[in-house]
KELUMMAR-190059 format. One line per 10 residues: number of its first residue (from 0); for each residue x, z, y of C-alpha. Coordinates in Angstrom, 2 decimals, always signed. Layout:
N
NUM) X Z Y  ...
//
This chain:
295
0) +27.74 +24.20 +4.15  +32.26 +25.58 +4.13  +34.09 +25.15 +6.81  +35.70 +22.80 +4.60  +33.01 +20.66 +3.31  +32.02 +20.17 +7.72  +36.07 +19.36 +8.04  +35.33 +16.62 +5.04  +32.40 +15.03 +7.06  +34.11 +14.91 +10.64
10) +36.95 +13.03 +8.95  +33.62 +9.98 +7.40  +32.67 +7.73 +9.47  +30.35 +8.75 +12.08  +28.80 +5.32 +13.86  +25.41 +4.44 +12.94  +23.73 +1.77 +14.54  +20.90 +0.90 +16.07  +18.61 -2.58 +16.03  +16.19 -5.07 +17.44
20) +14.20 -7.54 +16.50  +12.95 -9.36 +13.20  +14.30 -7.68 +9.97  +14.96 -9.20 +6.67  +11.57 -9.78 +4.70  +9.20 -8.97 +7.53  +5.68 -9.70 +6.48  +4.64 -12.91 +7.59  +1.17 -11.74 +8.25  +2.27 -8.75 +10.54
30) +1.00 -8.56 +14.32  +3.90 -7.82 +16.58  +3.47 -5.99 +21.12  +5.95 -5.92 +23.16  +5.72 -2.37 +24.37  +8.00 -0.63 +26.71  +11.47 -3.28 +25.00  +10.21 -2.32 +21.57  +8.85 -4.86 +19.70  +5.69 -2.65 +17.90
40) +4.08 -3.83 +14.58  +0.48 -3.21 +14.51  -2.90 -3.78 +13.33  -6.10 -3.65 +15.17  -9.44 -3.93 +12.86  -13.33 -3.35 +13.31  -15.67 -2.49 +16.41  -17.12 +0.62 +17.54  -15.34 +3.63 +19.07  -11.25 +3.48 +18.57
50) -9.36 +5.57 +15.96  -5.23 +5.74 +16.30  -3.82 +6.22 +12.83  -0.17 +7.40 +12.88  +2.35 +7.80 +10.26  +4.74 +10.70 +9.39  +8.98 +10.24 +9.18  +10.52 +7.97 +7.61  +6.73 +6.14 +6.65  +4.68 +3.39 +8.00
60) +0.97 +1.98 +9.20  +0.85 +1.54 +4.74  +0.23 +5.24 +4.77  -3.24 +4.63 +5.86  -4.31 +2.42 +3.31  -6.85 +3.69 +1.50  -8.50 +4.95 +4.75  -8.20 +1.96 +6.67  -11.49 -0.13 +5.24  -13.13 +3.14 +5.47
70) -13.18 +3.56 +9.24  -13.48 -0.10 +10.19  -17.10 -0.06 +8.76  -18.11 +2.01 +12.15  -15.09 +1.77 +14.17  -12.15 +0.16 +15.88  -8.95 +1.62 +14.01  -5.98 +0.83 +15.52  -2.01 +1.52 +13.58  +1.46 +0.71 +14.43
80) +4.57 +1.55 +12.83  +6.62 +3.86 +15.28  +9.86 +3.20 +16.86  +12.76 +3.24 +13.87  +9.95 +3.22 +11.42  +7.87 +0.37 +8.77  +9.05 -3.20 +10.85  +9.45 -1.62 +14.25  +12.28 -2.39 +15.98  +15.26 +0.86 +16.13
90) +17.09 +0.51 +19.31  +19.14 +3.01 +21.01  +17.35 +5.66 +22.94  +14.58 +8.48 +23.19  +12.74 +8.77 +19.53  +10.94 +12.29 +20.66  +7.43 +12.70 +19.98  +6.94 +12.35 +23.78  +8.49 +8.83 +23.39  +6.36 +8.01 +20.68
100) +3.23 +8.72 +22.13  +4.28 +6.78 +25.09  +4.31 +3.80 +23.20  +0.74 +4.95 +22.07  -0.53 +5.02 +25.44  +1.18 +2.01 +26.10  +0.01 -0.20 +22.57  -3.84 +1.12 +23.98  -2.82 -0.37 +27.59  -2.13 -3.64 +25.83
110) -5.06 -3.68 +23.77  -7.75 -2.84 +26.81  -8.32 +0.97 +25.11  -9.18 +3.94 +27.05  -9.98 +5.91 +24.52  -9.49 +6.79 +20.90  -9.98 +9.10 +18.28  -6.24 +9.84 +17.28  -5.13 +10.61 +13.08  -1.58 +11.95 +12.38
120) +0.10 +12.32 +8.92  +2.97 +15.14 +9.37  +5.70 +14.17 +11.78  +2.33 +11.80 +13.30  +0.42 +14.89 +14.08  +3.18 +15.88 +16.44  +3.13 +12.49 +18.16  -0.69 +12.65 +18.28  -0.54 +15.98 +19.61  +2.00 +15.30 +22.09
130) +0.05 +12.11 +23.27  -2.75 +15.14 +23.73  -0.70 +16.80 +26.27  +0.83 +13.92 +27.98  -3.12 +12.05 +28.50  -5.49 +14.48 +27.29  -8.19 +11.90 +29.28  -7.30 +9.20 +26.46  -7.73 +11.74 +23.80  -11.06 +12.42 +22.40
140) -10.39 +13.46 +19.21  -7.71 +15.05 +17.12  -7.33 +14.83 +13.42  -3.90 +16.47 +11.79  -3.07 +16.10 +7.99  -0.61 +18.36 +7.23  +1.44 +19.08 +10.38  +4.84 +18.95 +10.68  +5.03 +20.88 +14.72  +6.62 +23.64 +14.67
150) +10.21 +24.33 +14.90  +10.11 +26.79 +11.70  +9.44 +23.59 +9.88  +12.11 +22.15 +10.53  +14.80 +21.76 +7.06  +18.62 +23.35 +7.37  +19.28 +19.63 +7.05  +17.69 +18.80 +9.90  +19.48 +21.14 +11.56  +22.79 +20.68 +10.63
160) +22.29 +17.47 +12.02  +21.68 +17.69 +15.49  +25.26 +18.50 +15.74  +27.49 +15.60 +17.35  +29.55 +14.03 +14.90  +27.78 +16.08 +11.64  +24.45 +14.20 +12.06  +25.85 +10.82 +11.45  +27.64 +11.93 +8.25  +25.12 +13.36 +7.11
170) +22.79 +10.17 +7.31  +25.33 +8.43 +6.59  +26.20 +9.54 +3.01  +22.43 +10.75 +2.05  +19.70 +9.92 +3.81  +18.39 +7.20 +1.92  +19.61 +8.97 -1.73  +17.42 +9.67 -4.68  +13.69 +8.30 -2.60  +12.14 +9.10 -5.78
180) +13.27 +13.19 -6.28  +12.29 +13.25 -1.85  +8.70 +11.50 -2.98  +8.12 +13.67 -5.98  +8.42 +16.54 -3.86  +5.91 +15.46 -1.75  +3.46 +15.30 -4.38  +1.43 +17.06 -6.79  +0.28 +14.52 -9.20  +3.81 +13.52 -10.12
190) +2.05 +10.28 -11.79  +1.49 +9.57 -8.24  +5.24 +8.66 -7.34  +5.49 +5.48 -9.08  +8.44 +3.25 -10.13  +7.39 +0.24 -7.22  +5.91 +3.64 -4.38  +10.08 +4.33 -4.77  +11.35 +0.99 -4.86  +9.18 +0.16 -2.28
200) +10.99 +3.65 +0.13  +14.32 +2.10 -0.56  +13.77 -1.21 +0.71  +12.14 +0.25 +3.67  +15.37 +2.59 +4.24  +17.92 +0.33 +3.36  +16.67 -2.19 +6.77  +19.17 -2.14 +9.42  +18.68 +0.36 +12.51  +16.78 +2.69 +9.83
210) +19.75 +5.46 +9.39  +20.06 +5.71 +13.30  +16.94 +5.71 +14.17  +16.18 +8.14 +11.41  +18.76 +10.30 +12.50  +17.52 +10.32 +16.14  +13.58 +10.63 +15.26  +15.09 +14.24 +13.62  +17.34 +14.92 +17.10  +13.97 +14.49 +19.30
220) +12.45 +17.26 +17.04  +12.41 +20.15 +20.04  +9.23 +21.57 +18.97  +9.83 +24.52 +20.69  +9.36 +23.03 +24.38  +6.06 +22.64 +22.75  +4.30 +24.27 +20.48  +3.54 +27.45 +23.32  +1.11 +24.70 +24.97  -1.12 +23.16 +22.22
230) -3.31 +26.65 +23.14  -4.51 +24.55 +25.87  -5.93 +21.31 +23.97  -9.26 +21.41 +24.69  -10.40 +18.30 +22.01  -12.40 +18.75 +18.68  -9.11 +19.15 +15.94  -10.20 +18.68 +12.38  -7.10 +19.85 +10.11  -6.58 +18.05 +6.36
240) -4.39 +20.44 +4.16  -2.94 +20.36 +0.62  -2.93 +23.64 -1.01  +0.17 +22.74 -2.67  +1.73 +21.07 -0.05  +5.91 +22.61 -0.51  +6.81 +20.45 +2.71  +4.32 +21.80 +5.13  +2.40 +24.87 +3.44  -1.18 +25.54 +4.08
250) +0.08 +28.59 +6.28  +1.03 +26.45 +8.85  -2.44 +24.74 +8.60  -3.43 +28.16 +9.07  -1.45 +29.10 +12.43  -1.68 +25.87 +13.75  -5.80 +26.22 +13.41  -5.78 +29.57 +14.84  -3.89 +27.89 +18.05  -5.99 +24.71 +18.32
260) -8.78 +25.80 +20.16  -11.83 +24.02 +18.55  -10.38 +23.39 +15.06  -11.67 +23.30 +11.66  -9.17 +23.71 +8.54  -9.91 +22.13 +5.19  -7.36 +22.43 +2.63  -7.60 +20.35 -0.89  -6.83 +22.19 -4.23  -4.24 +20.00 -6.61
270) -3.13 +18.36 -3.73  +0.04 +17.80 -1.89  +1.58 +16.37 +1.54  -0.77 +12.92 +1.47  -4.51 +14.20 +1.48  -5.45 +10.26 +2.02  -3.74 +9.85 -1.51  -4.20 +13.26 -3.47  -7.67 +13.53 -2.31  -8.77 +10.16 -0.96
280) -12.21 +10.41 -1.01  -12.87 +13.79 +0.20  -10.21 +13.90 +2.91  -11.47 +10.31 +3.66  -15.44 +11.30 +3.65  -14.21 +14.28 +5.89  -12.38 +12.60 +8.02  -15.45 +9.53 +8.54  -18.09 +12.41 +9.40  -15.56 +14.10 +11.59
290) -15.77 +10.85 +13.63  -18.98 +10.44 +13.94  -19.84 +13.32 +15.65  -19.46 +12.59 +19.21  -17.37 +15.51 +21.86
//
């Protein structure tokens, strides 16, 4: 980006607004909890050892729609919309992975869950790791899909967004543009990017406070401060990866597998950034087997 382009961005309106409270179109059946002043949407299904599901950036608990029915046969399954995403509040404040992890702890306390296996996808994996680092006694196992957890994974767009004023302009202009093209990049099988999915993502991005919250989440991705600590984690870890993932390539999974002392990496062919969708049967079966083994 040249100097003139930067100057033009500075001239654009840079104020993005946050939002608290119910939003238009909120599902009538959704369940909410007030956690540390944030109205958080969550679900709680099944009985047995607890499993906590954490979605990725610009996503929601619907990411796990194909996984939950299988897990709830033998487990108590918890899932939530992280702060700033889905139907959860978008208040001003800290959106870093440790801050999101503290919301997970609050949900566990509210639901009287002492310990859980934590499953994270993409950015949600950084939240899962932050929870394990902050409260290792609360995390029995880790399962991470195509984890977004290192500084080297941040795009140029994300790096530019960290600059005051520039980030506001970038997100105001570009964050909600061409969701169908962005989704297409995340899938190996482009047929999975149906018109309905693109429309659902577009509607989610239009909810009040979304751009401000997404920018705050990007600015909270200071992985340099934590990535050297991953080696300290003692929990068994399962890494599930798409071989054709161009968002978080398998080389990231190989690095993370080397750094997590008790990890196993499983890579699925003809699969992009969403193994729970493109390799649904195989990855969910692998996850279920992993969760059946008591650490």
